[in-house]
C-alpha positions as CSV (number, residue, x, y, z in Angstrom):
1,X,0.0,0.0,0.0
2,X,1.1,3.6,-0.5
3,X,3.3,5.1,2.1
4,X,2.2,8.6,3.2
5,X,4.1,11.2,5.3
6,X,1.8,13.5,7.4
7,X,3.5,16.5,8.9
8,X,1.7,19.0,11.1
9,X,2.5,20.7,14.4
10,X,-0.9,19.9,15.7
11,X,-0.5,16.5,17.3
12,X,-4.3,15.9,17.6
13,X,-4.7,16.7,13.8
14,X,-1.8,14.3,13.0
15,X,-3.2,11.5,15.1
16,X,-6.7,11.9,13.5
17,X,-5.4,11.9,10.0
18,X,-3.1,8.9,10.7
19,X,-5.9,6.9,12.2
20,X,-8.2,7.5,9.3
21,X,-5.6,6.8,6.6
22,X,-4.4,3.6,8.3
23,X,-8.0,2.5,8.4
24,X,-8.0,2.9,4.6
25,X,-4.9,0.6,4.4
26,X,-2.2,3.2,3.9
27,X,1.1,3.1,5.7
28,X,1.6,6.4,7.5
29,X,4.6,8.1,9.0
30,X,4.4,11.4,10.9
31,X,6.3,14.5,11.7
32,X,5.7,17.8,13.5
33,X,7.8,20.5,12.0
34,X,9.0,21.6,8.6
35,X,12.6,20.5,9.0
36,X,11.5,17.0,10.0
37,X,9.4,16.9,6.9
38,X,12.4,17.7,4.7
39,X,14.7,15.2,6.6
40,X,12.1,12.3,6.4
41,X,11.3,13.1,2.7
42,X,15.1,12.9,1.9
43,X,15.7,9.6,3.7
44,X,12.4,7.8,3.2
45,X,10.4,6.5,0.3
46,X,6.9,8.1,0.2
47,X,4.2,8.0,-2.3
48,X,2.6,11.3,-1.0
49,X,3.3,14.0,1.6
50,X,0.6,15.9,3.5
51,X,2.3,19.1,4.6
52,X,0.9,21.8,6.9
53,X,1.6,25.4,5.9
54,X,2.2,26.9,9.4
55,X,4.9,25.0,11.3
56,X,7.9,25.6,13.5
57,X,11.6,25.6,12.5
58,X,10.7,26.1,8.8
59,X,7.2,26.6,7.5
60,X,5.4,24.4,5.0
61,X,6.3,26.6,2.0
62,X,10.0,26.5,2.7
63,X,9.8,22.7,3.4
64,X,8.0,22.2,0.1
65,X,10.6,24.1,-1.8
66,X,13.4,22.1,-0.2
67,X,11.7,18.8,-0.9
68,X,11.3,19.9,-4.6
69,X,15.1,20.2,-4.8
70,X,15.4,16.4,-4.7
71,X,11.9,14.9,-5.1
72,X,8.8,15.0,-7.3
73,X,6.7,13.2,-4.7
74,X,3.1,14.5,-4.8
75,X,2.6,17.1,-2.0
76,X,-0.8,18.1,-0.6
77,X,-0.7,21.3,1.5
78,X,-2.8,21.5,4.6
79,X,-3.6,25.0,5.9
80,X,-6.0,27.0,8.0
81,X,-5.5,30.0,5.6
82,X,-7.8,29.9,2.6
83,X,-6.9,33.1,0.8
84,X,-6.3,32.9,-3.0
85,X,-2.8,34.4,-2.6
86,X,-1.8,31.7,-0.1
87,X,-2.9,29.0,-2.5
88,X,-1.1,30.6,-5.4
89,X,2.1,30.8,-3.3
90,X,1.7,27.2,-2.4
91,X,1.5,26.1,-6.0
92,X,4.5,28.4,-6.8
93,X,6.5,26.5,-4.2
94,X,5.8,23.1,-5.8
95,X,2.6,21.9,-4.1
96,X,0.3,19.6,-6.2
97,X,-2.9,20.3,-4.3
98,X,-4.2,22.3,-1.5
99,X,-6.9,21.8,1.2
100,X,-8.1,24.3,3.8
101,X,-8.8,23.4,7.4
102,X,-11.2,22.5,8.7
103,X,-11.8,19.9,6.1
104,X,-14.0,16.9,5.7
105,X,-12.0,13.7,6.0
106,X,-13.8,12.2,3.1
107,X,-12.7,15.1,0.9
108,X,-9.1,14.6,2.1
109,X,-9.2,10.9,1.2
110,X,-10.7,11.8,-2.2
111,X,-7.9,14.2,-2.9
112,X,-5.3,11.7,-1.8
113,X,-6.7,9.0,-4.0
114,X,-6.8,11.4,-7.0
115,X,-3.1,12.4,-6.5
116,X,-2.0,8.8,-6.0
117,X,-4.0,7.6,-9.0
118,X,-2.5,10.3,-11.2
119,X,0.9,9.4,-10.0
120,X,0.3,5.7,-10.7
121,X,-1.0,6.5,-14.2
122,X,2.0,8.5,-15.1
123,X,4.3,5.8,-13.7
124,X,2.5,3.2,-15.8
125,X,2.7,5.4,-18.9
126,X,6.4,6.0,-18.4
127,X,7.2,2.4,-18.9
128,X,6.1,2.5,-22.6
129,X,6.5,6.2,-23.4
130,X,9.1,7.9,-25.7
131,X,11.2,10.9,-25.9
132,X,9.3,14.0,-26.9
133,X,10.9,17.1,-28.3
134,X,9.8,20.6,-29.6
135,X,12.6,23.0,-30.4
136,X,14.7,23.7,-27.3
137,X,12.4,21.6,-25.1
138,X,12.8,17.8,-24.6
139,X,11.4,15.3,-22.2
140,X,11.9,11.6,-21.6
141,X,8.6,10.2,-20.2
142,X,10.3,6.9,-19.2
143,X,12.7,8.7,-16.9
144,X,10.4,11.7,-16.3
145,X,13.2,14.0,-17.1
146,X,13.2,17.3,-18.9
147,X,15.8,19.5,-20.7
148,X,16.0,22.9,-22.2
149,X,18.8,23.4,-24.8
150,X,20.3,20.2,-23.5
151,X,20.5,21.3,-19.9
152,X,18.5,19.3,-17.3
153,X,15.5,21.0,-15.8
154,X,13.7,19.9,-12.6
155,X,9.9,19.7,-13.0
156,X,7.3,18.9,-10.4
157,X,5.0,15.9,-11.1
158,X,2.1,18.2,-12.3
159,X,4.5,20.4,-14.4
160,X,5.8,17.3,-16.1
161,X,2.3,15.9,-16.7
162,X,1.2,19.2,-18.2
163,X,4.1,19.7,-20.6
164,X,3.8,16.0,-21.7
165,X,0.2,16.5,-22.6
166,X,1.0,19.6,-24.6
167,X,4.0,18.0,-26.3
168,X,1.8,15.0,-27.4
169,X,-0.8,17.4,-28.9
170,X,1.0,20.3,-30.5
171,X,-1.3,23.0,-31.9
172,X,-4.3,21.8,-29.8
173,X,-5.8,24.5,-27.6
174,X,-6.8,23.4,-24.1
175,X,-9.0,25.5,-21.9
176,X,-8.1,25.8,-18.3
177,X,-11.1,23.6,-17.4
178,X,-9.8,20.9,-19.9
179,X,-6.3,21.0,-18.4
180,X,-7.7,20.7,-14.8
181,X,-9.7,17.6,-15.8
182,X,-6.9,16.0,-17.9
183,X,-3.9,16.7,-15.6
184,X,-5.4,17.0,-12.2
185,X,-8.4,14.7,-12.7
186,X,-12.1,15.0,-12.4
187,X,-12.1,14.6,-8.6
188,X,-9.8,17.6,-8.3
189,X,-11.6,20.4,-6.4
190,X,-9.4,23.4,-7.3
191,X,-9.3,26.8,-9.0
192,X,-8.6,27.6,-12.6
193,X,-5.7,29.8,-11.5
194,X,-3.9,26.6,-10.6
195,X,-3.4,26.1,-14.4
196,X,-2.1,29.6,-14.9
197,X,0.5,29.2,-12.1
198,X,1.8,25.9,-13.6
199,X,2.0,27.4,-17.1
200,X,4.0,30.3,-15.8
201,X,6.4,28.0,-14.0
202,X,6.8,25.8,-17.1
203,X,7.6,28.9,-19.2
204,X,10.2,30.0,-16.6
205,X,11.9,26.6,-16.7
206,X,11.6,25.6,-20.3
207,X,11.2,28.7,-22.5
208,X,14.5,30.4,-23.7
209,X,12.7,33.8,-23.1
210,X,9.8,33.3,-20.6
211,X,8.6,36.9,-21.1
212,X,8.2,36.1,-24.9
213,X,7.3,32.5,-25.0
214,X,8.0,30.6,-28.2
215,X,6.6,27.2,-27.4
216,X,3.9,27.3,-24.6
217,X,1.5,29.8,-26.0
218,X,-1.8,31.5,-25.0
219,X,-4.8,31.8,-27.2
220,X,-6.5,34.7,-25.5
221,X,-9.9,34.0,-24.2
222,X,-9.6,30.3,-25.0
223,X,-6.6,28.6,-23.3
224,X,-3.1,27.3,-23.8
225,X,-1.3,25.2,-26.5
226,X,2.1,24.1,-27.7
227,X,3.2,25.8,-31.0
228,X,3.3,23.6,-34.1
229,X,6.8,23.0,-35.6
């Protein structure tokens, strides 16, 4: 069964989440501050990390960024703050999903299943996938690796899924709703701005000139697409 790391400085919250997830058959490890989250993520093998935003030592955003330096494990942020700006910052730091406290445990389980299913699907696809290229951008879907002008680029799991979809369908315009459904899944309960954040991050990482994108383009009022050769 999947191994999940739950990190939150509220011990009662951690105990409750651990109890419910273990009843679902998951293996669960716990932590209580941001540095512990980074240390355990570095030394352990986890299929998903639940990471609280406000924690001692280093906060969840800093922990998320540090984890992204060495891992693409799906990260679900837990927070009592529900402002749009906080959510956008969380996605900027590499989070894959976001849930605001207090939350329904059934919704939390649904989000976990959706993230794990998507991760499993991409892992299965990677076994038979090929190298995809468009100009300066190249990815290897078997290794889930990406390059710009031959230089390795680190992508989060959702960033990789998004650029892979666009590379496989050059010229096809996807609305933000389409991308949420295809990349995040129908069970994802999120905002359309999530797509905008990930597109911007992809441009910063993969475009030679992010301010004047050549490959990942916008069709105003419609959506996003990869330019045709």
